[in-house]
Structure formats: C-alpha cells, structure tokens
C-alpha positions in Angstrom: -64.2 23.8 15.3 -64.3 25.2 18.8 -64.3 29.0 18.8 -61.3 29.1 21.1 -59.3 26.7 18.9 -60.2 28.8 15.8 -59.1 32.0 17.6 -55.9 30.3 18.6 -55.1 29.3 15.0 -55.8 32.8 13.8 -53.6 34.3 16.6 -50.8 31.8 15.8 -50.9 32.8 12.1 -50.8 36.5 13.1 -47.9 35.7 15.4 -45.9 33.9 12.7 -46.6 36.9 10.4 -45.3 39.3 13.1 -42.2 37.2 13.6 -41.6 37.2 9.8 -41.8 41.0 9.8 -39.5 41.2 12.9 -36.9 38.9 11.2 -36.9 41.2 8.1 -36.3 44.2 10.4 -33.5 42.4 12.2 -31.8 41.4 9.0 -32.2 44.8 7.4 -30.9 46.6 10.5 -27.7 44.5 10.4 -27.4 45.1 6.7 -27.5 48.9 7.2 -24.6 48.9 9.7 -21.8 51.0 8.3 -18.6 49.5 7.1 -17.6 46.1 5.6 -18.1 43.3 8.0 -15.3 41.2 6.4 -12.9 44.1 6.5 -13.8 44.8 10.2 -13.1 41.2 11.2 -9.9 40.9 9.3 -8.6 44.3 10.1 -7.1 47.1 8.0 -3.9 45.1 7.2 -5.8 42.5 5.2 -5.3 42.5 1.4 -8.3 43.0 -1.0 -7.9 39.4 -2.2 -8.1 38.1 1.4 -11.1 40.3 2.1 -12.8 39.0 -1.1 -12.1 35.4 -0.2 -13.5 35.9 3.3 -16.6 37.6 2.0 -17.2 34.6 -0.2 -16.7 32.3 2.8 -19.2 34.2 4.8 -21.7 34.4 1.9 -21.5 38.2 1.8 -21.0 38.1 -2.0 -24.6 37.0 -2.5 -27.5 39.4 -2.9 -29.1 40.5 0.4 -32.5 38.9 -0.5 -30.8 35.5 -1.1 -28.8 35.7 2.1 -32.0 36.6 4.0 -33.9 33.6 2.8 -30.9 31.4 3.5 -30.7 32.7 7.0 -34.5 32.4 7.6 -34.6 28.8 6.2 -31.8 27.8 8.5 -33.4 29.5 11.5 -36.7 27.7 10.9 -34.7 24.4 11.1 -32.8 25.5 14.2 -29.6 26.2 12.3 -28.5 29.8 12.9 -25.1 29.4 11.2 -21.7 29.8 12.8 -20.3 32.5 15.1 -18.0 34.8 13.3 -15.8 35.2 16.4 -15.5 31.6 17.6 -16.4 29.7 14.5 -18.7 27.5 16.6 -22.3 26.6 15.8 -24.6 29.3 17.2 -27.1 26.6 18.3 -24.3 25.1 20.5 -23.4 28.5 21.9 -27.0 29.3 22.8 -28.2 25.9 24.1 -26.7 26.3 27.6 -27.2 30.1 27.6 -30.9 29.9 26.7 -31.4 27.3 29.5 -29.8 29.7 32.0 -32.0 32.6 30.9 -35.1 30.5 31.1 -34.1 29.2 34.5 -33.6 32.8 35.7 -36.9 33.9 34.3 -38.8 31.0 35.8 -37.1 31.6 39.2 -38.1 35.2 39.1 -41.7 34.3 38.0 -42.0 31.7 40.8 -41.3 34.5 43.3 -43.1 37.5 41.6 -46.4 35.9 40.4 -47.7 34.5 43.7 -46.4 37.5 45.7 -48.0 40.0 43.3 -51.4 38.3 43.2 -51.4 37.9 47.0 -50.4 41.5 47.6 -53.0 42.7 45.0 -55.7 40.7 46.8 -54.7 42.1 50.2 -54.5 45.6 48.8 -58.0 45.3 47.4 -59.3 43.8 50.6 -57.7 46.5 52.8 -57.9 49.3 50.2 -57.4 52.9 51.4 -55.7 51.7 54.6 -52.1 52.2 55.6 -51.4 48.7 54.3 -52.7 49.5 50.8 -50.7 52.8 50.7 -47.5 51.2 52.0 -47.7 48.4 49.4 -48.3 50.9 46.6 -45.5 53.2 47.7 -43.0 50.3 47.9 -43.9 48.7 44.6 -44.0 52.0 42.8 -40.6 52.9 44.2 -39.2 49.6 43.0 -40.3 50.2 39.4 -39.3 53.9 39.4 -35.6 52.9 39.4 -33.9 51.3 36.4 -32.9 47.7 36.7 -29.2 48.3 37.0 -29.8 50.7 39.9 -31.9 48.1 41.8 -29.3 45.5 41.1 -26.4 47.5 42.5 -28.5 48.4 45.6 -29.2 44.7 46.2 -25.5 43.9 45.7 -24.6 46.7 48.2 -27.1 45.5 50.8 -27.1 41.7 50.4 -23.7 40.9 49.0 -20.8 43.2 50.0 -22.3 44.6 53.2 -22.5 48.3 54.2 -21.2 50.3 57.2 -24.7 51.0 58.3 -25.6 47.4 59.2 -28.9 46.4 57.6 -29.9 44.1 60.5 -30.3 47.2 62.7 -32.7 48.7 60.1 -34.7 45.4 60.2 -34.7 45.5 64.0 -36.1 49.0 64.1 -38.8 48.1 61.6 -39.5 44.9 63.5 -40.0 46.9 66.8 -42.3 49.3 65.1 -44.3 46.5 63.6 -44.7 44.8 67.0 -45.8 48.0 68.7 -48.3 48.7 65.9 -49.7 45.2 65.9 -50.0 45.0 69.6 -51.6 48.4 69.8 -54.2 47.3 67.3 -55.0 44.2 69.3 -55.3 46.1 72.6 -57.5 48.8 71.1 -59.7 46.2 69.5 -59.0 47.8 66.2 -59.8 45.9 62.9 -57.6 47.2 60.2 -59.3 47.1 56.8 -62.9 47.0 58.1 -63.0 43.3 58.4 -61.2 40.8 60.7 -57.9 41.4 62.6 -55.6 39.5 60.2 -53.3 42.4 59.5 -52.4 43.0 63.2 -51.5 39.3 63.5 -49.3 39.5 60.4 -47.7 42.7 61.7 -46.9 41.0 65.0 -45.4 37.9 63.3 -43.3 39.9 60.8 -42.1 42.2 63.5 -41.1 39.4 65.8 -39.3 37.6 62.9 -37.3 40.8 62.0 -36.4 41.4 65.6 -35.4 37.7 66.0 -32.9 38.2 63.2 -31.0 40.7 65.3 -31.2 38.7 68.5 -30.2 35.4 67.1 -27.8 36.7 64.5 -29.3 34.4 61.9 -29.0 36.9 59.1 -26.3 39.4 59.6 -24.4 40.8 56.6 -20.8 41.2 57.6 -18.6 44.2 56.8 -15.3 42.4 56.5 -15.9 41.2 52.9 -17.9 38.1 53.8 -20.7 37.9 51.3 -24.3 36.8 52.0 -25.1 36.2 48.4 -22.7 36.1 45.4 -22.6 39.3 43.4 -21.3 37.5 40.3 -23.6 34.7 39.1 -21.0 32.6 37.3 -22.9 29.4 37.0 -20.9 26.5 35.6 -22.5 24.0 33.2 -23.9 21.1 35.2 -24.0 23.0 38.5 -26.3 21.5 41.1 -29.7 22.9 41.5 -29.0 24.4 44.9 -26.0 26.2 43.7 -27.9 27.6 40.7 -30.6 28.9 42.9 -28.1 30.5 45.3 -26.2 32.2 42.5 -29.3 33.3 40.7 -31.0 34.7 43.7 -29.9 38.4 43.4 -30.7 38.6 39.6 -34.1 36.9 40.2 -34.8 39.3 43.1 -33.9 42.3 40.9 -36.4 41.1 38.2 -39.0 40.4 40.9 -38.8 43.9 42.3 -39.1 45.4 38.8 -42.2 43.4 37.6 -44.1 42.9 40.9 -45.7 46.4 40.9 -47.4 45.9 37.4 -49.0 42.6 38.4 -49.9 43.7 41.9 -51.6 47.0 40.7 -53.5 45.2 37.9 -54.7 42.6 40.3 -55.8 45.3 42.8 -57.6 47.3 40.1 -59.3 44.3 38.6 -60.6 43.1 42.0 -61.8 46.6 43.1 -63.7 47.1 39.8 -65.6 44.0 40.5 -66.4 44.6 44.1 -69.3 46.9 43.1 -70.9 44.3 40.9 -74.4 43.1 41.8 -73.4 39.5 42.4 -70.6 40.6 44.8 -73.1 42.7 46.7 -75.5 39.7 46.8 -72.7 37.5 48.2 -72.0 40.1 50.9 -75.7 40.3 51.8 -75.7 36.5 52.2 -73.1 36.9 54.9 -70.0 35.6 53.1 -66.7 36.7 54.5 -64.9 39.4 52.5 -62.0 37.1 51.7 -64.3 34.4 50.4 -66.2 37.0 48.3 -63.0 38.1 46.7 -61.4 34.7 46.1 -64.6 32.8 45.1 -66.6 35.5 43.2 -64.4 38.4 42.2 -61.1 36.7 41.4 -62.4 34.2 38.7 -64.0 37.1 36.8 -60.8 39.2 37.1 -58.5 36.5 35.7 -58.5 37.8 32.1 -56.7 41.2 32.8 -54.5 39.5 35.5 -53.4 36.8 33.0 -52.6 39.4 30.4 -50.4 41.5 32.7 -48.7 38.3 34.1 -47.9 37.1 30.6 -46.5 40.5 29.6 -44.4 40.5 32.7 -43.1 37.0 32.0 -42.2 38.2 28.5 -40.3 41.0 30.1 -38.5 38.5 32.4 -37.3 36.6 29.4 -36.6 39.5 27.0 -35.6 42.1 29.5 -32.9 40.3 31.3 -30.1 41.8 29.2 -29.2 44.6 31.7 -29.5 42.3 34.7 -27.4 39.6 33.2 -24.7 42.1 32.3 -24.7 43.5 35.9 -24.4 40.1 37.5 -22.3 38.6 34.7 -24.9 35.9 34.4 -24.2 33.4 31.6 -27.5 33.9 29.7 -28.6 34.9 26.2 -28.6 38.6 27.2 -24.9 38.5 28.2 -24.1 36.5 25.0 -25.8 39.2 22.9 -23.9 42.0 24.6 -20.6 40.2 24.2 -21.4 39.5 20.5 -22.2 43.2 19.9 -18.8 44.2 21.3 -17.1 41.6 19.0 -19.3 42.6 16.0 -20.5 39.0 15.8 -23.7 39.9 13.9 -24.8 36.3 13.3 -25.1 35.7 17.0 -26.8 39.0 17.5 -29.4 38.2 14.8 -30.1 34.8 16.5 -30.5 36.3 19.9 -32.9 39.0 18.7 -35.0 36.5 16.8 -35.2 34.2 19.9 -36.3 37.1 22.1 -38.9 38.2 19.5 -40.3 34.7 19.2 -40.5 34.3 23.0 -42.3 37.6 23.4 -44.8 36.8 20.6 -45.4 33.3 22.0 -46.1 34.5 25.5 -48.5 37.2 24.2 -50.3 34.5 22.2 -50.5 32.3 25.3 -51.9 35.3 27.3 -54.7 35.9 24.7 -55.7 32.2 24.7 -55.7 31.9 28.5 -57.6 35.2 28.9 -60.3 34.0 26.5 -60.4 30.6 28.1 -61.1 32.1 31.5 -63.6 34.6 30.1 -65.3 33.4 26.8 -67.2 36.7 26.6 -64.0 38.2 25.1 -64.7 36.2 21.9 -67.7 38.6 21.4 -66.4 42.1 22.1 -69.7 43.7 21.1 
C-alpha cells in the first residue's frame, strides 16, 4: 500500500475515534444539565402522570447508556431524531441550514484564501518595507477585535451609513496613494529592492479610490438607503446573485477575521525558505525575485500554508455562530443558538456533532494534502 494511503487510513481511524469521544462528551454534557427536560418542556403545571408519559415518549425513561447508543446509531445513519420544539425531523431542519452555512464558508474562503496567499507573497517579497508593515498592521488589527465588533463596524460603514461619509475617507486615502506612487516614479525609487510594481499598484488603487468620489459610483447614503443588507434573511430557493449579495457582509466579516493567520503563515514560510541554498542559486542565475518565490520557495512552503488554510476553513464552518447571530443568517449556528434558548437539546446535540465532524474532517484533509505536497513529513526523523 502507498505510504500516503496508509497514513490517510490511520488518520481517518484516529479521526473517527476522536469523533466518538466528542460524541460522548456532547451527550454527557447534555445529561448533566440541571432539571428535568420533560418537566421544563411541559411546564410546572403538568401533572406527574403527564410528565412520566412524556418522558417515556422522549425515551428519557431508558438508561443513559442505552439512549446514547440509540442516538449514536441514528446519527451514523443520518437520523438525529425529532426536534423537541417543532416535532420536525432534525435532518429536515438542518438540510437547508447546513447548505447555507457551507455556502457562507465557501464564499468567505473564496475571498480570504487567494487574498491571504497573495498578500503573504507580496509581504515576503517586499519585507521590512512600508508595504509589509502596513499589511501586518491592518491584518493584526482585524483579528484583534472580536467577530461581533467587526460585524457591527461593517454594518455601520457599509449598510446603514454614517454622518462622516466613508467616500471622503477613501478619497483622502486615494490622493495620498497617488502622491506616494507618483513621487516614487519621479524619484526613480524601487520600493522593495526589486522592480517598481508597488508604485504602479499604488497609483492604480489611488486613482480608483479617487474615482469613486468623482463619479459617485460607491457612495453610502445617510438617509437610510443601504448599500448592503444588514440582515441576511435568505429565503429557500433564492437566486445565486441574491444569496451572494445578502451573504457579502457576513463573508467579509469572516474574511477579515481569518486573513491575518493565513497571510502571516504564508509570509513566514516564504521568508524561512529565502535563505536556502537552492534559492540563493536561483538568484545567482539571474531569476527575478517573483519567479524565485513562486517557482522555488512556494512549492516547498505549501505544507504549513495548507495546514493553516485548512484550520482557517474549519473555523469558517465551525466559528460562524456569532456572525450568523449578528446578521440573522439562516445557518446551523443560528439554529443552534435558537435551539439553546428553547432548550431543544436534540437539535443542539446534532449541531455540535456536525461541527465536530467538519472540524476533524478538514484537519484530516490538511494532513493528507500537506504530506502529499511534502512527502518528507512521512519521515519526521
């Protein structure tokens, strides 16, 4: 058997064992909740006979071990039981919600992964310059705030508007960019010790930001006209364009939260390899710095980059609870919060198990891809 296939089977078995332990913890935590679940649902006015009959209907009269194996056996087959609040099948409740959560995570990943890798490569190429410092400050600032704070700031600036019009801020930044880029060109300065790509980018970005003010293309109004919806109430069967529009702010929030991790890992991995002998040889042969990084450094830095990307993707799927609550996004996280408030423990158990399975699966995929890109990891010695 191929070593990578053998490793994948071993990691899959370890992942299933981990998921089994997590399922035991989830079930035990629910069991240790104070109070009688049947009494809580029926209320204090219920008679003991009614409570006993309802406990039998829910299966609460069985021993905990038997109920755990019944629940686990159904979960393996995709049957998580019925919701205590709505009496609907949990699989029906979660089918649309899980699709919405995966759509939001994929949307955020489609933005954050390429942006993070490109920024990391540029930061490594122009390290210790103002560009590198600016990118590090911006990304570290974005992850220093909790998700709900970033979400409310984005709602304030991109949805409901603000008395201090954001377009003027963009115009001021654009003018500064144009002056900086033009000054670099006139002085013949090469930012980053290589070729004058950054001055050109600065000029283009500055001109685009200034054009926003002149043409009025993007101008958040202050009379209640929204640029992006602050409530992501996506109806079932909504068109793709509408889903993208209503999911933009939640996706942007998640992007700002996870971009810094991937960008800094890409930058660190590339910089560590720039002092390698084969990179020095490529430079001595006259290769351009960009080609040296993309052709020689990046393939050998894929293992740590893939690991941090997979962990970030796992966060995008499992860490959407706060973001979905802020934007009232109809996903699994919002369903879990609503179920907690209703004491619908069967739905909470199912949501937790799905989040755990997703996290374990993405970590397993990260290990396999990292070893596939760098087989030396099979032999750590």
